[in-house]
C-alpha positions as CSV (number, residue, x, y, z in Angstrom):
1,M,-4.9,-29.8,95.6
2,I,-7.5,-29.7,92.8
3,N,-10.6,-31.7,93.4
4,N,-10.3,-34.9,91.3
5,C,-14.0,-34.9,90.7
6,L,-13.8,-31.9,88.5
7,K,-14.1,-33.1,84.9
8,Y,-13.8,-29.7,83.3
9,L,-11.7,-26.7,84.0
10,F,-13.6,-23.4,84.1
11,V,-11.5,-20.3,83.6
12,I,-11.9,-16.6,84.2
13,L,-9.6,-13.7,83.9
14,V,-9.7,-11.2,86.7
15,S,-8.0,-7.9,86.0
16,T,-8.3,-4.2,86.7
17,L,-6.1,-3.2,83.8
18,P,-7.8,-1.1,81.1
19,C,-8.5,-2.5,77.6
20,K,-8.0,0.9,75.8
21,G,-11.7,1.5,75.8
22,Y,-12.7,-1.9,74.4
23,G,-15.0,-4.3,76.1
24,Q,-13.3,-7.3,77.7
25,Y,-15.2,-10.0,75.8
26,L,-16.6,-9.8,72.3
27,N,-17.6,-11.9,69.3
28,Q,-19.5,-10.0,66.6
29,V,-19.8,-9.3,62.9
30,N,-20.4,-5.9,61.2
31,Q,-22.8,-7.0,58.6
32,S,-23.7,-5.6,55.2
33,D,-26.0,-7.5,52.8
34,T,-24.8,-5.8,49.7
35,V,-21.1,-5.3,50.1
36,H,-18.2,-7.8,50.2
37,D,-15.8,-6.6,52.9
38,V,-12.4,-8.2,52.8
39,F,-10.1,-6.4,55.3
40,E,-6.8,-8.3,55.5
41,M,-5.0,-5.4,57.2
42,L,-5.8,-3.7,60.5
43,N,-3.4,-1.2,62.2
44,W,-3.4,0.3,65.7
45,D,-0.2,2.2,65.5
46,S,-1.8,5.6,65.0
47,G,-3.7,5.3,68.3
48,T,-7.0,4.5,66.6
49,L,-8.0,1.2,65.0
50,C,-7.8,1.6,61.2
51,G,-8.4,-0.9,58.5
52,L,-7.4,-1.2,54.8
53,G,-9.0,-3.7,52.5
54,W,-11.2,-3.9,49.4
55,T,-14.9,-3.9,48.9
56,I,-17.3,-4.8,46.1
57,D,-20.8,-3.4,46.0
58,T,-22.9,-6.3,44.7
59,T,-25.5,-3.8,43.4
60,D,-22.9,-2.2,41.0
61,I,-23.6,-4.7,38.2
62,P,-21.8,-2.9,35.3
63,T,-18.3,-3.0,36.8
64,Q,-18.0,-5.2,40.0
65,L,-14.6,-3.7,40.5
66,Y,-12.6,-3.8,43.7
67,K,-12.4,-0.5,45.6
68,L,-9.5,0.2,47.9
69,T,-11.3,1.0,51.1
70,F,-10.0,2.7,54.3
71,R,-11.9,2.6,57.6
72,K,-11.6,3.9,61.1
73,Y,-13.5,2.3,64.1
74,D,-14.7,3.4,67.5
75,A,-14.4,1.3,70.7
76,N,-17.5,-0.7,69.7
77,F,-16.0,-1.4,66.2
78,N,-18.5,0.8,64.5
79,V,-17.1,2.4,61.4
80,T,-16.6,6.2,62.0
81,L,-14.9,7.0,58.7
82,E,-14.8,5.3,55.3
83,T,-13.1,6.3,52.1
84,K,-12.9,4.4,48.8
85,Y,-10.3,4.7,46.0
86,G,-10.8,3.5,42.5
87,D,-12.8,4.3,39.3
88,T,-14.9,2.6,36.6
89,I,-11.8,1.4,34.7
90,Y,-9.4,0.1,37.4
91,G,-10.0,-2.0,40.5
92,Y,-7.7,-2.2,43.5
93,Y,-7.2,-4.8,46.1
94,T,-4.7,-5.2,48.9
95,T,-2.1,-7.6,50.1
96,K,-1.2,-8.3,53.7
97,S,0.8,-5.2,54.3
98,F,-0.3,-2.0,56.1
99,E,2.4,0.1,57.8
100,Y,2.1,3.3,59.7
101,F,4.8,5.8,60.7
102,D,5.4,9.6,60.7
103,G,1.7,10.2,60.5
104,Y,0.9,8.3,57.3
105,F,-0.1,4.8,56.2
106,Y,1.7,2.8,53.4
107,A,0.3,-0.3,51.7
108,N,1.0,-2.6,48.8
109,V,-1.9,-2.7,46.2
110,I,-2.6,-4.8,43.2
111,K,-4.4,-3.0,40.3
112,T,-6.6,-4.7,37.7
113,K,-8.2,-3.3,34.6
114,L,-11.8,-3.9,33.6
115,G,-12.1,-6.2,30.6
116,V,-8.4,-7.3,30.7
117,A,-8.4,-10.9,31.9
118,D,-5.9,-11.7,34.6
119,S,-4.2,-8.3,34.6
120,L,-2.1,-7.5,37.6
121,W,0.0,-4.4,38.2
122,G,1.8,-3.8,41.5
123,G,2.1,-0.5,43.3
124,L,2.5,1.4,46.6
125,V,0.0,3.9,48.0
126,K,0.5,6.6,50.7
127,I,-2.6,7.4,52.8
128,D,-3.3,10.1,55.3
129,T,-5.2,9.5,58.6
130,L,-8.4,10.7,56.9
131,G,-8.2,8.0,54.3
132,N,-7.1,10.1,51.4
133,V,-4.7,8.5,48.9
134,L,-1.9,11.1,48.6
135,W,-0.1,9.2,45.8
136,E,0.1,5.9,44.0
137,K,3.4,4.5,42.6
138,K,3.5,1.6,40.0
139,Y,6.5,-0.7,39.6
140,F,7.7,-3.3,37.2
141,M,5.4,-2.4,34.3
142,N,7.5,-4.5,31.8
143,Y,6.2,-7.7,33.5
144,A,3.0,-9.5,32.5
145,K,2.0,-9.8,36.2
146,V,3.2,-8.4,39.4
147,K,2.2,-9.9,42.8
148,L,3.0,-7.7,45.7
149,L,3.2,-9.9,48.8
150,D,4.5,-8.0,51.8
151,L,5.9,-4.7,53.1
152,A,8.3,-4.3,56.0
153,R,9.4,-1.0,57.6
154,K,13.1,-0.4,58.3
155,G,13.9,2.9,60.0
156,D,12.6,5.6,57.7
157,S,12.3,3.4,54.6
158,L,10.2,0.6,53.4
159,V,11.1,-2.7,51.8
160,M,8.6,-4.4,49.5
161,S,8.6,-8.0,48.4
162,A,7.1,-9.0,45.1
163,A,6.8,-11.9,42.6
164,L,7.4,-11.0,38.9
165,I,5.7,-13.2,36.3
166,G,6.3,-13.1,32.5
167,A,8.6,-10.9,30.5
168,P,11.6,-10.8,30.5
169,N,11.8,-14.3,32.1
170,G,9.0,-16.1,30.3
171,N,6.4,-17.7,32.6
172,Q,8.6,-18.2,35.6
173,E,8.1,-16.5,38.9
174,Q,11.0,-14.4,40.2
175,Q,11.0,-12.8,43.6
176,V,12.4,-9.4,44.2
177,L,12.9,-7.0,47.1
178,V,12.7,-3.2,46.6
179,S,13.8,-0.6,49.1
180,M,12.0,2.7,48.9
181,D,11.9,6.0,50.8
182,T,8.6,7.6,52.0
183,S,8.1,9.3,48.7
184,G,8.1,5.9,46.9
185,N,11.6,6.5,45.3
186,I,13.6,3.3,44.8
187,G,16.8,2.9,46.8
188,W,17.9,-0.6,45.8
189,I,16.5,-3.7,44.1
190,D,17.6,-7.3,44.6
191,Y,16.4,-10.2,42.5
192,Y,16.4,-13.8,43.7
193,S,15.6,-17.3,42.3
194,P,16.2,-16.7,38.5
195,S,16.2,-20.4,37.6
196,F,13.0,-21.8,39.2
197,Y,9.6,-20.7,40.4
198,Q,9.7,-18.9,43.7
199,Y,7.7,-16.2,45.3
200,P,7.8,-14.5,48.7
201,R,5.3,-15.3,51.5
202,K,6.4,-13.2,54.5
203,L,8.9,-10.4,55.0
204,R,9.8,-9.1,58.4
205,A,12.5,-6.7,59.6
206,T,15.0,-8.1,62.2
207,S,16.7,-6.6,65.2
208,D,20.1,-6.5,63.5
209,G,18.8,-4.2,60.7
210,G,18.3,-6.9,58.2
211,F,15.3,-9.0,57.1
212,I,13.9,-12.5,57.3
213,L,12.0,-13.8,54.2
214,S,10.0,-16.9,53.7
215,S,9.4,-17.9,50.1
216,H,7.4,-20.5,48.2
217,Y,10.0,-22.6,46.4
218,V,8.8,-24.8,43.5
219,A,11.5,-26.9,41.9
220,N,8.9,-29.6,41.3
221,P,5.2,-28.8,40.8
222,N,4.3,-31.7,43.2
223,N,6.7,-30.7,45.9
224,K,6.5,-27.0,47.0
225,K,8.7,-26.1,49.9
226,P,9.5,-22.9,51.9
227,A,12.9,-21.3,51.3
228,I,13.9,-19.1,54.3
229,L,16.4,-16.3,53.5
230,K,18.2,-14.2,56.1
231,L,19.1,-10.9,54.5
232,D,21.3,-8.0,55.5
233,S,20.1,-4.3,55.4
234,L,20.8,-4.1,51.6
235,G,19.0,-7.4,50.8
236,N,22.2,-9.5,50.5
237,V,21.7,-13.2,51.5
238,E,23.5,-14.0,54.7
239,W,22.1,-17.6,54.9
240,S,19.3,-19.6,53.4
241,N,17.6,-22.9,54.2
242,I,15.0,-24.9,52.4
243,V,12.7,-26.7,54.9
244,G,10.0,-29.4,54.6
245,G,9.9,-32.9,53.3
246,S,10.6,-34.2,49.8
247,V,7.2,-35.7,49.0
248,V,4.4,-33.3,49.8
249,D,3.8,-29.6,49.7
250,H,4.7,-27.3,52.6
251,A,4.2,-23.6,53.2
252,L,5.2,-21.1,55.8
253,L,2.6,-18.4,55.9
254,F,4.4,-16.4,58.6
255,I,8.0,-16.1,59.9
256,G,9.3,-13.8,62.5
257,E,12.1,-13.2,64.9
258,K,11.9,-14.7,68.4
259,P,13.0,-12.8,71.5
260,D,16.2,-15.0,71.6
261,G,17.2,-14.0,68.1
262,G,16.1,-17.2,66.4
263,F,13.1,-17.5,64.1
264,L,9.7,-19.2,64.2
265,G,7.6,-19.9,61.2
266,Y,4.2,-21.5,60.8
267,G,1.9,-22.7,58.0
268,F,0.9,-26.2,56.8
269,S,2.3,-29.5,55.7
270,E,0.4,-31.9,53.5
271,D,-0.2,-35.5,54.6
272,P,1.6,-37.9,52.2
273,V,-1.3,-40.3,52.1
274,S,-4.5,-38.2,52.2
275,W,-3.0,-34.9,51.0
276,R,-4.8,-33.1,53.9
277,K,-3.2,-29.9,55.0
278,R,-2.0,-30.0,58.7
279,S,-0.8,-27.2,60.9
280,W,3.0,-27.0,60.8
281,L,5.5,-25.1,63.0
282,V,9.3,-24.7,62.3
283,D,11.7,-23.3,64.9
284,L,15.2,-22.2,63.8
285,D,18.2,-20.7,65.6
286,Q,19.7,-17.4,64.5
287,N,21.8,-19.2,61.8
288,G,18.9,-21.0,60.2
289,N,19.5,-24.4,61.8
290,I,16.2,-26.3,62.6
291,L,15.6,-26.7,66.3
292,K,12.1,-28.2,65.9
293,D,9.9,-29.3,63.0
294,T,6.4,-30.1,64.4
295,I,3.1,-31.1,62.8
296,Y,-0.2,-30.6,64.7
297,D,-3.1,-32.6,63.3
298,F,-6.1,-30.9,64.9
299,S,-9.0,-32.1,62.6
300,V,-10.1,-34.8,60.2
301,G,-10.1,-32.3,57.4
302,Y,-7.7,-29.5,56.5
303,D,-6.2,-27.4,59.3
304,I,-3.6,-24.6,58.8
305,F,-1.5,-22.5,61.1
306,G,-1.4,-18.9,60.0
307,V,-2.7,-16.2,57.9
308,G,0.3,-13.9,58.2
309,A,-0.7,-12.8,61.7
310,P,2.1,-12.1,64.3
311,I,3.0,-14.6,66.9
312,F,2.7,-13.7,70.6
313,Y,5.5,-14.8,72.9
314,N,5.0,-15.4,76.6
315,N,6.7,-18.6,77.9
316,G,5.6,-20.1,74.6
317,F,3.6,-19.1,71.5
318,Q,0.1,-18.0,70.6
319,L,-0.9,-18.6,67.0
320,L,-3.9,-18.2,64.7
321,G,-5.2,-20.7,62.3
322,A,-8.2,-21.9,60.3
323,I,-9.8,-25.4,60.4
324,Y,-11.6,-26.8,57.4
325,E,-14.1,-29.3,58.8
326,D,-13.8,-31.7,55.9
327,Q,-11.8,-31.9,52.7
328,F,-14.9,-32.0,50.5
329,S,-16.5,-28.7,51.5
330,N,-15.3,-25.1,52.3
331,N,-16.9,-24.9,55.7
332,A,-14.3,-23.4,57.9
333,M,-13.9,-22.4,61.5
334,A,-11.1,-20.2,62.9
335,Y,-9.0,-21.2,65.9
336,V,-6.4,-19.8,68.3
337,T,-4.0,-22.1,70.0
338,R,-1.4,-21.6,72.7
339,I,1.8,-23.7,72.7
340,D,4.3,-23.8,75.5
341,S,8.1,-23.5,75.0
342,N,8.4,-27.3,74.7
343,Y,5.9,-27.2,71.8
344,N,3.0,-28.8,73.8
345,V,-0.5,-27.5,73.1
346,L,-1.8,-25.8,76.3
347,W,-5.2,-25.0,74.8
348,R,-6.9,-24.6,71.5
349,H,-10.3,-22.9,70.9
350,D,-12.4,-22.9,67.8
351,Y,-14.5,-19.9,66.9
352,Y,-17.2,-19.2,64.3
353,Q,-19.8,-16.7,63.4
354,R,-21.3,-18.3,60.3
355,N,-21.9,-21.8,59.2
356,F,-19.9,-21.4,56.1
357,Q,-16.5,-19.5,56.1
358,N,-14.8,-18.0,59.1
359,A,-11.2,-16.7,59.3
360,L,-9.3,-14.7,61.9
361,L,-6.5,-12.7,60.3
362,H,-5.0,-10.4,63.0
363,Q,-4.3,-10.4,66.8
364,W,-3.1,-7.7,69.2
365,K,-2.5,-7.6,72.9
366,I,-4.8,-4.9,74.4
367,G,-4.0,-5.1,78.1
368,G,-5.3,-7.1,81.1
369,G,-4.4,-10.4,79.4
370,F,-6.8,-9.8,76.6
371,T,-6.3,-10.3,72.8
372,M,-8.1,-8.5,70.1
373,L,-8.8,-10.5,66.9
374,G,-9.9,-9.4,63.5
375,G,-11.1,-11.4,60.6
376,I,-13.9,-12.1,58.1
377,A,-17.0,-14.3,58.1
378,Y,-18.9,-15.3,54.9
379,K,-22.7,-15.3,54.8
380,D,-23.8,-17.8,52.1
381,S,-27.5,-17.1,52.3
382,P,-29.3,-15.0,51.3
383,S,-26.8,-12.2,50.7
384,N,-23.6,-14.2,49.7
385,T,-21.3,-11.5,51.1
386,T,-18.3,-11.4,53.3
387,D,-18.4,-9.2,56.5
388,Q,-15.9,-8.0,59.0
389,W,-15.6,-10.1,62.2
390,F,-14.1,-8.9,65.6
391,M,-13.4,-10.8,68.8
392,I,-11.8,-10.1,72.1
393,I,-10.6,-13.2,74.1
394,D,-8.8,-13.6,77.4
395,S,-5.5,-15.4,78.1
396,N,-7.3,-18.8,78.0
397,G,-8.9,-18.2,74.7
398,C,-12.3,-17.5,76.1
399,D,-14.6,-15.1,74.4
400,V,-17.1,-15.1,77.4
401,P,-16.2,-14.5,81.1
402,L,-16.6,-18.2,81.9
403,C,-15.8,-20.8,79.4
404,N,-15.4,-24.6,79.4
405,L,-12.2,-26.2,78.3
406,G,-12.9,-29.8,77.3
407,I,-10.8,-32.7,78.6
408,D,-9.1,-33.1,75.3
409,E,-7.7,-29.6,75.7
410,L,-6.2,-30.2,79.2
411,N,-3.6,-32.8,78.5
412,F,-0.5,-30.7,79.0
413,S,2.3,-30.2,81.5
414,V,4.1,-26.9,81.9
415,D,6.6,-25.4,84.4
416,R,4.4,-22.8,86.0
417,K,4.2,-21.1,89.3
418,L,1.2,-20.0,91.4
419,M,1.2,-16.2,91.5
420,R,-2.1,-15.2,93.1
421,I,-5.3,-16.6,94.5
422,V,-8.6,-14.7,94.2
423,D,-12.2,-15.4,95.0
424,F,-15.0,-15.3,92.4
425,M,-15.4,-11.5,93.0
426,G,-11.8,-11.0,92.0
427,R,-10.6,-10.2,95.5
428,E,-7.2,-11.5,96.5
429,T,-7.4,-14.1,99.3
430,E,-5.6,-17.0,101.0
431,D,-5.9,-20.6,100.1
432,V,-9.1,-21.3,102.0
433,P,-10.6,-24.8,102.0
434,N,-14.2,-25.5,101.2
435,T,-14.4,-22.3,99.1
436,P,-14.5,-21.8,95.3
437,L,-11.2,-20.1,94.4
438,I,-9.3,-19.1,91.2
439,Y,-5.6,-19.9,91.0
440,I,-3.7,-17.5,88.7
441,Y,-0.4,-18.9,87.4
442,S,2.8,-17.3,86.0
443,D,2.1,-18.4,82.4
444,G,-1.3,-16.6,82.3
445,T,-3.5,-19.7,82.8
446,T,-6.0,-19.9,85.6
447,E,-7.8,-22.8,87.4
448,K,-11.0,-23.0,89.3
449,V,-10.3,-24.9,92.6
450,F,-12.5,-26.2,95.3
451,R,-10.4,-28.0,98.0
452,V,-12.4,-30.1,100.4
453,E,-11.3,-30.6,104.0
């Protein structure tokens, strides 16, 4: 049994599995004092870590235009290749979509024109593995603005979600899905929500050949709620459900298919008294019926589940978020939390690199129980620039080989089985009394144990 005198649980992950050339623990920022780096998309599908985002050179005073920027990284996250796309008239920035297949990258971009206030044109770009933009396609030029929100791959085609604002429907926002081939040619277009404001948040392909789409539904400006649409392979609505309360704003920033065929979404729900944003999770069955609607209140300020990052499933969920320390400033820390299949929090860790803004936007499993995270950190003095941030954590959320989980993070119960016992050198052993040992459980958690006899 665990020594009751232990007030803290120290955890360590022992593994001989490779991490694809990446170090096992990491928390670092690639810093530039003159360039804003905002890389909301990273992709590993080509076998090499690549990123697509936008940069602004603060020394480029005349234009200050966004440049579409492609990067490749080595195993230490050094940039080995960088290309930029744009000119002195048009700026480009990206949305949260970056797909790779058949040797090429595809991404949604939003194009702005210098000197034209609030101009937004939507398009699709095709990029080779050297970062060259092979072509750019523009869509919906008859609308005042086009917000491209997401891109999902289905077989050999792509489906893009967008919000159309202005002509021909006045100032209302109308959401649309567009299916395209790999040359950017349109296959079909489906329009939704013609009578109220609604724009898409997250679009993901599903195992039955269709799609799941979460939208921001605004029938009342003071009560924004997510509309979840299950679509077939041609974009036809199979079912829909509007979730969230009737008093405050709710948003699902990510939704995806679970291993059992149901769906899990996460985002935020506002407090009806203080209007603080609180982390929110919605679990649905395959027909859109709500199984669980749960709010997690992690901080005294704002806290939000989700930046569009995927959810990891392993006897529960692993999710990304961002905590705003108070509701009167923008100081923010990132966090990762693990929740069991009964929606109990197993652990939550906060991370930061700067004292101002920190956000983790991506996560991947990289072997040996480790997770790679990517994000941004803002340096408010003296450079006032945003830099790329990379982390690698173990299955307990630790970014160092031995980390402390506070008492407040240990109040959980979970059906788990003891799988292995190792000593502090990582050697498998028996349950020996009077010896420091590490118990490794079936859910990926570990415990430091010292049993006195």
